[in-house]
C-alpha positions as CSV (number, residue, x, y, z in Angstrom):
1,M,13.7,-42.6,-17.2
2,R,13.1,-39.0,-16.2
3,D,13.4,-38.0,-12.6
4,T,12.7,-34.2,-12.4
5,S,13.4,-31.6,-9.7
6,A,9.6,-31.3,-9.2
7,M,9.5,-35.1,-8.4
8,R,12.4,-34.7,-5.9
9,R,10.7,-31.7,-4.2
10,L,7.5,-33.7,-3.7
11,G,9.3,-36.8,-2.7
12,M,7.6,-38.6,-5.5
13,S,8.2,-42.3,-6.0
14,V,7.0,-44.6,-8.8
15,I,6.2,-48.2,-7.8
16,R,4.3,-51.2,-9.1
17,P,2.3,-52.5,-6.1
18,S,1.6,-55.9,-7.6
19,R,4.1,-58.3,-9.0
20,R,1.8,-59.1,-11.9
21,K,3.3,-58.1,-15.2
22,D,0.1,-56.4,-16.3
23,A,-0.3,-54.4,-13.1
24,G,-0.1,-50.6,-13.5
25,Y,2.4,-48.3,-11.9
26,V,1.5,-45.9,-9.0
27,A,3.0,-42.5,-8.2
28,R,3.2,-41.5,-4.5
29,W,4.1,-38.0,-3.2
30,T,3.8,-35.6,-0.4
31,D,1.0,-33.1,-0.9
32,P,2.6,-29.6,-0.7
33,L,-0.6,-28.2,0.8
34,S,-1.6,-30.7,3.5
35,G,1.8,-32.5,4.0
36,K,0.0,-35.8,3.6
37,R,1.1,-38.7,1.4
38,R,-1.0,-39.1,-1.7
39,Q,-1.0,-41.5,-4.6
40,K,-2.4,-41.9,-8.1
41,L,-2.6,-44.8,-10.6
42,L,-0.6,-43.8,-13.6
43,D,-2.3,-46.3,-16.0
44,C,1.1,-47.3,-17.4
45,R,2.5,-50.8,-17.8
46,R,6.1,-49.9,-18.7
47,K,8.5,-48.4,-16.2
48,R,9.8,-45.7,-18.6
49,E,6.3,-44.6,-19.5
50,A,5.4,-44.5,-15.8
51,Y,8.3,-42.2,-15.0
52,E,7.4,-39.9,-17.9
53,A,3.8,-39.7,-16.6
54,A,5.0,-39.1,-13.0
55,A,7.2,-36.2,-14.1
56,K,4.2,-34.6,-15.8
57,L,2.1,-35.2,-12.8
58,A,4.7,-33.6,-10.5
59,D,4.6,-30.4,-12.6
60,Q,0.8,-30.4,-12.4
61,V,0.9,-30.8,-8.6
62,E,3.2,-27.9,-8.1
63,A,1.1,-25.8,-10.5
64,G,-2.0,-26.5,-8.4
65,E,-3.7,-28.4,-11.1
66,V,-4.2,-31.6,-9.2
67,L,-6.9,-32.1,-6.5
68,G,-8.5,-28.8,-7.5
69,G,-5.4,-26.6,-6.8
70,L,-4.8,-24.4,-3.7
71,P,-8.2,-23.4,-2.2
72,W,-8.9,-19.6,-2.4
73,L,-9.1,-19.1,1.3
74,E,-6.0,-21.1,2.0
75,F,-4.2,-19.1,-0.6
76,C,-5.3,-15.9,1.1
77,Q,-4.0,-17.1,4.4
78,R,-0.6,-17.9,2.8
79,Y,-0.4,-14.6,0.9
80,E,-1.2,-12.7,4.1
81,R,1.2,-14.6,6.3
82,Q,4.2,-14.9,3.9
83,H,3.9,-11.7,1.9
84,L,1.6,-9.1,3.4
85,E,2.9,-9.4,7.0
86,R,5.7,-7.0,6.2
87,R,3.5,-4.5,4.5
88,S,1.8,-1.4,5.9
89,G,-1.5,-1.6,7.8
90,K,-3.1,0.4,5.0
91,S,-2.0,-2.2,2.4
92,I,-3.2,-5.1,4.5
93,Q,-6.6,-3.4,5.0
94,A,-6.9,-2.7,1.2
95,W,-6.2,-6.3,0.5
96,H,-8.9,-7.5,3.0
97,T,-11.4,-5.3,1.2
98,V,-10.6,-6.8,-2.2
99,K,-10.6,-10.4,-0.7
100,W,-14.1,-9.7,0.7
101,F,-15.2,-8.3,-2.6
102,V,-14.1,-11.4,-4.5
103,E,-15.9,-13.7,-2.0
104,E,-19.1,-11.7,-2.3
105,Q,-19.2,-10.9,-6.0
106,C,-17.2,-13.5,-8.0
107,P,-16.1,-16.4,-5.7
108,L,-13.1,-18.5,-6.5
109,K,-13.0,-22.2,-5.4
110,S,-9.2,-22.3,-6.1
111,I,-6.6,-19.8,-7.0
112,A,-5.8,-22.0,-10.0
113,N,-9.2,-21.0,-11.4
114,A,-8.2,-17.3,-11.7
115,S,-8.2,-17.4,-15.5
116,D,-8.8,-14.6,-18.0
117,I,-12.5,-15.5,-18.1
118,W,-12.8,-15.1,-14.3
119,V,-10.8,-11.8,-14.4
120,D,-13.4,-10.5,-16.9
121,R,-16.1,-11.3,-14.3
122,F,-14.1,-9.5,-11.6
123,L,-13.7,-6.4,-13.8
124,D,-17.4,-6.3,-14.6
125,A,-18.2,-6.5,-10.8
126,V,-15.7,-3.8,-10.0
127,S,-17.1,-1.5,-12.7
128,E,-20.6,-2.1,-11.4
129,H,-20.0,-1.5,-7.7
130,C,-17.1,1.0,-7.5
131,T,-18.1,4.7,-7.6
132,S,-14.8,6.2,-8.7
133,P,-12.0,5.3,-11.2
134,N,-9.4,5.4,-8.5
135,T,-11.3,2.9,-6.3
136,E,-11.6,0.6,-9.3
137,A,-7.9,1.0,-10.0
138,T,-7.1,0.2,-6.3
139,Y,-9.1,-3.0,-6.4
140,I,-7.5,-4.1,-9.6
141,A,-4.0,-3.3,-8.4
142,R,-4.4,-5.2,-5.2
143,L,-5.7,-8.3,-7.0
144,K,-3.0,-8.1,-9.6
145,A,-0.3,-8.0,-6.9
146,A,-1.9,-11.2,-5.3
147,L,-2.1,-13.0,-8.6
148,R,1.6,-12.1,-9.4
149,W,2.6,-13.6,-6.1
150,A,0.5,-16.7,-6.8
151,H,2.2,-17.1,-10.2
152,K,5.6,-16.6,-8.7
153,K,4.9,-19.3,-6.1
154,R,3.5,-21.6,-9.0
155,Y,0.1,-21.8,-7.5
156,L,-1.2,-20.2,-10.7
157,R,0.3,-21.5,-14.0
158,Q,-0.7,-18.6,-16.3
159,L,-0.9,-15.0,-15.1
160,P,-4.1,-13.4,-16.5
161,Y,-3.9,-9.9,-18.0
162,L,-4.8,-7.1,-15.6
163,T,-4.0,-3.4,-15.7
164,A,-5.1,-0.5,-13.4
165,E,-5.9,2.9,-14.9
166,W,-5.6,5.7,-12.4
167,E,-7.3,9.0,-12.6
168,R,-4.3,11.2,-11.9
169,Q,-5.8,14.3,-10.4
170,P,-6.1,15.6,-6.8
171,R,-9.3,15.1,-4.9
172,S,-9.0,18.5,-3.2
173,D,-7.0,21.7,-3.2
174,A,-4.4,22.7,-0.7
175,V,-5.5,25.0,2.1
176,T,-4.6,28.6,1.6
177,A,-2.7,30.6,4.3
178,S,-6.0,32.3,5.3
179,Q,-7.8,29.0,5.5
180,F,-5.1,27.5,7.6
181,Q,-5.3,30.4,10.0
182,A,-9.0,29.8,10.2
183,M,-8.4,26.2,11.2
184,L,-5.9,27.3,13.9
185,D,-8.3,29.8,15.3
186,I,-11.1,27.2,15.6
187,I,-9.0,24.6,17.4
188,P,-9.9,25.8,21.0
189,T,-13.6,25.1,20.3
190,V,-12.9,21.6,19.0
191,R,-10.2,20.6,21.5
192,K,-10.8,22.5,24.7
193,R,-8.3,20.6,26.9
194,D,-5.3,20.0,24.5
195,G,-5.9,22.7,21.9
196,H,-2.3,23.9,22.2
197,L,-1.0,20.5,21.3
198,W,-3.1,20.3,18.2
199,R,-2.2,23.9,17.2
200,R,1.5,22.9,17.4
201,L,0.8,19.6,15.5
202,L,-0.9,21.4,12.6
203,R,1.7,24.1,12.4
204,G,4.3,21.3,12.4
205,Q,2.7,19.6,9.4
206,F,2.3,22.9,7.5
207,Y,6.1,23.5,7.7
208,T,7.4,19.9,7.4
209,G,5.1,18.5,4.8
210,L,5.0,15.2,6.7
211,R,2.1,12.9,6.5
212,I,0.1,13.0,9.7
213,G,1.1,9.5,10.7
214,E,4.8,10.4,10.1
215,L,4.4,13.5,12.2
216,L,3.0,11.5,15.1
217,A,5.8,8.9,14.7
218,L,8.5,11.6,14.6
219,S,10.7,11.1,17.6
220,W,13.8,12.5,19.5
221,D,14.9,8.9,20.2
222,A,17.9,7.6,18.2
223,D,16.4,4.2,17.5
224,A,13.1,5.5,16.1
225,D,12.1,4.9,12.5
226,I,11.5,8.6,11.9
227,R,13.7,10.8,14.1
228,V,15.0,14.4,14.4
229,V,18.7,14.8,14.1
230,V,20.0,17.9,15.8
231,G,23.0,19.8,14.4
232,D,24.0,23.0,12.6
233,R,21.5,22.0,10.0
234,P,18.8,19.9,11.7
235,H,17.2,17.2,9.6
236,I,14.8,14.3,9.7
237,H,16.2,10.7,9.3
238,F,13.7,8.2,7.8
239,A,14.6,4.6,8.4
240,K,11.1,3.4,7.4
241,Q,8.6,5.3,5.3
242,K,6.0,4.9,2.5
243,N,8.4,5.0,-0.4
244,K,10.5,2.1,1.2
245,K,13.7,4.2,1.2
246,R,16.1,5.3,3.9
247,Q,16.4,9.0,3.5
248,K,17.5,12.2,5.2
249,R,15.7,15.5,4.6
250,P,16.7,18.9,6.0
251,L,14.2,20.9,8.0
252,V,13.2,24.3,6.9
253,P,14.0,27.0,9.5
254,E,10.3,27.5,10.2
255,A,9.8,23.8,11.0
256,W,12.9,23.7,13.3
257,E,11.6,26.7,15.2
258,I,8.4,24.8,16.0
259,I,10.1,21.5,16.8
260,A,12.8,23.0,19.0
261,D,10.3,24.9,21.1
262,T,10.1,22.2,23.8
263,P,12.2,21.4,27.0
264,I,11.5,17.7,26.6
265,R,13.7,16.0,24.0
266,T,12.7,12.3,24.4
267,G,9.9,10.4,22.9
268,P,7.4,11.9,20.3
269,V,8.3,15.3,19.0
270,F,4.5,16.1,18.8
271,P,3.0,14.2,21.7
272,I,-0.8,13.9,21.5
273,P,-2.2,11.6,24.2
274,G,-4.6,8.9,23.1
275,K,-6.4,6.0,24.7
276,A,-3.1,4.0,24.9
277,G,-0.1,6.3,24.6
278,Q,0.4,8.4,21.5
279,I,-2.9,9.0,19.5
280,T,-3.4,6.7,16.5
281,T,-3.1,8.1,13.0
282,T,-6.8,7.2,12.3
283,A,-8.0,9.1,15.3
284,A,-5.7,12.1,14.5
285,I,-7.1,12.2,10.9
286,R,-10.6,12.4,12.2
287,V,-9.8,15.3,14.6
288,V,-8.1,17.3,11.8
289,A,-11.1,16.7,9.5
290,K,-13.4,17.9,12.3
291,I,-11.3,21.0,12.7
292,G,-11.5,21.7,8.9
293,A,-15.2,21.1,8.9
294,K,-15.8,23.4,12.0
295,A,-13.7,26.1,10.3
296,G,-15.8,25.8,7.1
297,V,-12.7,25.4,5.0
298,V,-13.9,23.8,1.7
299,T,-11.1,22.3,-0.5
300,N,-13.4,20.8,-3.2
301,K,-16.2,23.0,-4.2
302,Q,-17.9,20.3,-6.4
303,T,-18.2,17.8,-3.6
304,G,-18.2,20.1,-0.6
305,K,-15.3,18.3,0.9
306,T,-13.7,20.2,3.8
307,A,-10.0,20.4,4.8
308,T,-8.1,17.3,6.0
309,S,-4.6,16.7,7.1
310,H,-3.5,15.8,3.6
311,D,-4.7,19.2,2.3
312,I,-2.3,20.7,4.9
313,R,0.5,18.6,3.4
314,R,-0.4,20.0,0.0
315,A,-0.2,23.5,1.4
316,F,3.4,22.8,2.4
317,F,4.3,22.0,-1.2
318,D,2.7,25.2,-2.4
319,W,4.6,27.2,0.3
320,A,7.9,25.5,-0.4
321,E,7.5,26.0,-4.1
322,R,7.0,29.7,-3.6
323,R,9.7,30.0,-1.1
324,Y,12.3,28.0,-2.9
325,D,11.5,26.3,-6.2
326,Q,9.6,23.3,-7.6
327,R,12.6,21.0,-7.6
328,I,13.3,21.6,-3.9
329,A,9.6,21.4,-3.0
330,S,9.5,18.0,-4.8
331,L,12.5,16.7,-3.0
332,L,11.1,17.7,0.4
333,M,7.8,15.8,-0.4
334,R,9.8,12.6,-0.8
335,H,7.6,11.1,-3.5
336,A,8.9,7.8,-4.9
337,D,7.6,8.8,-8.3
338,Q,8.2,12.3,-9.7
339,Q,5.0,11.9,-11.7
340,T,3.0,12.0,-8.4
341,T,4.3,15.4,-7.6
342,D,3.6,16.7,-11.2
343,D,0.0,15.3,-11.2
344,F,-1.2,16.0,-7.7
345,Y,0.9,18.8,-6.2
346,N,2.1,21.1,-9.0
347,T,-0.6,23.7,-8.8
348,Q,1.6,26.8,-9.3
349,E,2.9,26.0,-12.8
350,S,0.0,27.5,-14.7
351,E,0.1,30.7,-12.5
352,K,3.8,31.1,-13.0
353,L,3.5,30.6,-16.8
354,A,0.7,33.2,-17.0
355,E,2.7,35.6,-14.9
356,L,5.7,35.2,-17.3
357,L,3.5,35.8,-20.4
358,W,1.7,38.8,-19.1
359,D,4.8,40.4,-17.6
360,T,6.3,40.6,-21.1
361,Q,3.5,42.9,-22.1
362,E,4.4,45.7,-19.7
């Protein structure tokens, strides 16, 4: 008689309710979803056969194949509570978008029904409704991560094939030095009361290359996730960031000159008052975009897109590459994948190659 680990985890027992010799055996177990005791007639007259059938049933229960499997919405709740809770707000929001898309376009009754056939329906819906390759890739990548977690938790017996294909090119160009100056000059018309704070913030991003959210989180306090460490060679210590690494990165002298120019060295390095304390990243992004639009700084001539905070981050890479070299600029950007730097930020390579080729003709 086989008593498997799955049977033990479910607290499954095999009994014959009736004393009659021709009575069938029954399996009883604790449902891993509801916590309730359930039972099923095994249709077996012999004890050994009953245990073999119960072992197979236990595997099916854990794989979500019994009683319809784990319902889709309940799976989503578990995934969000057990896995996504530690992820960034942006990742959580992206998942909610994909979850809503599944419910609207290709509903799933149970996560166990996420088969290859259902995935094909999902891909067709994504292709029909998404307007850009990168949006499609984002939807696919978020769903793939959820299905991998479901498979790891044994809610999904077989992992369907999914792959995301990214269009690896920047959506806009870095702002040039003259464009950045135009943005600084227009700030007083956009922010009349706190224009000096926004001017300092934008200059801080131009010379640190930090993401706008990181810049707003940058603190003098020793227990902060992103903090300034003062010394002979000041640097920024990252205890928590996008690439999931604890890192230290030195400040260029121009950045330290901006950061050090304050008598207050507690709390945010770049304080921008919001509705409740420091302004949120979302609100700051909107203000910078408004400044870029007001200054008429176009960073994508095809779409007419005007400058945003991320275009200023790109400008830092171009500046650091000219000032130092590509390797140092890449290190200062802190990309988890070097390919990201090569694909999205390395705009100087062609110009340097052309300069090298033509200089040899003189």
